[in-house]
C-alpha positions in Angstrom: -44.5 48.9 54.3 -42.4 51.9 53.7 -44.2 55.1 52.8 -42.5 57.6 50.3 -42.9 61.3 50.6 -44.2 63.2 47.5 -40.8 64.9 47.2 -38.9 61.6 46.8 -41.4 60.3 44.3 -41.0 63.3 42.1 -37.3 63.2 42.2 -37.2 59.5 41.4 -39.6 60.1 38.4 -37.3 62.9 37.2 -34.3 60.6 37.4 -36.0 57.8 35.6 -37.4 60.1 32.9 -34.0 61.7 32.4 -32.2 58.4 32.2 -34.7 57.1 29.6 -34.7 60.3 27.5 -31.0 61.0 27.5 -30.0 58.3 24.9 -32.8 59.4 22.6 -31.9 63.1 22.8 -28.1 62.6 22.5 -28.1 60.0 19.7 -30.7 61.3 17.3 -28.9 64.0 15.3 -31.6 64.2 12.7 -34.1 65.5 15.3 -32.4 68.9 15.1 -33.5 71.5 12.6 -31.3 72.2 9.6 -29.5 75.5 9.3 -31.2 77.5 6.6 -29.0 79.5 4.1 -30.7 81.9 1.7 -28.6 81.7 -1.5 -29.1 84.0 -4.5 -28.0 83.7 -8.1 -27.9 86.7 -10.5 -29.2 84.6 -13.4 -31.4 81.5 -13.3 -29.7 79.4 -16.0 -26.0 79.6 -15.6 -23.8 76.4 -15.6 -21.3 78.2 -13.3 -23.9 78.7 -10.6 -25.6 75.3 -10.9 -23.7 73.8 -8.0 -26.5 74.9 -5.7 -29.1 72.8 -7.4 -26.7 69.9 -7.9 -26.0 69.9 -4.2 -29.7 70.0 -3.4 -30.5 67.1 -5.7 -27.7 65.0 -4.4 -28.7 65.8 -0.8 -25.2 67.1 -0.1 -26.5 70.1 1.9 -28.6 67.8 4.1 -25.6 65.7 5.0 -24.0 68.9 6.2 -27.1 69.9 8.2 -27.9 72.8 5.8 -31.1 73.7 4.0 -30.3 75.8 1.0 -33.1 78.1 -0.3 -32.1 79.1 -3.8 -33.4 82.3 -5.4 -32.6 83.4 -9.0 -32.8 87.0 -10.2 -32.9 88.8 -13.5 -29.5 90.3 -13.1 -27.0 91.6 -10.6 -29.0 94.7 -9.7 -32.0 92.8 -8.4 -29.7 90.4 -6.5 -27.9 93.4 -4.9 -31.2 94.8 -3.8 -32.1 91.5 -2.2 -28.7 91.4 -0.4 -29.1 95.0 0.8 -32.7 94.3 2.1 -31.4 91.3 4.1 -33.4 88.7 2.0 -30.2 86.8 1.1 -27.3 85.4 3.1 -24.9 84.6 0.2 -25.1 85.4 -3.5 -23.1 84.7 -6.7 -23.0 87.1 -9.6 -20.9 88.3 -12.5 -17.8 90.4 -12.8 -19.6 93.7 -13.7 -21.5 93.2 -10.4 -18.4 94.1 -8.6 -19.1 97.7 -9.6 -21.8 97.9 -7.0 -19.2 97.9 -4.3 -17.7 101.2 -5.7 -21.2 102.7 -5.6 -21.5 102.0 -1.8 -23.2 98.6 -1.5 -22.2 97.2 1.9 -21.1 93.7 0.6 -17.9 91.7 0.6 -16.8 90.7 -2.9 -14.3 88.0 -3.9 -13.4 86.4 -7.2 -11.6 83.3 -8.2 
């Protein structure tokens, strides 16, 4: 009967465990955590900003591996404070909110 050293047994165990675990790790995409995006709206009940909730209800964000945390504020000023404090990643607001850039708010604004 052949005797195995402790070193060869450990290496064989590692090879077997790695071979069995590799397909599970590589094939299960849902095992990874979703990327969280903190999204802010300047007003809670605006049809123009409702796409965030529609995407959440339709699970569109999950299909893209995103978790959207939506926060609604009582106007652009509070939303800008949340952006400046780092509590939000992305926010949507109204046209007059663009004036905050002129007052020194370090944000990037765009309009469509």
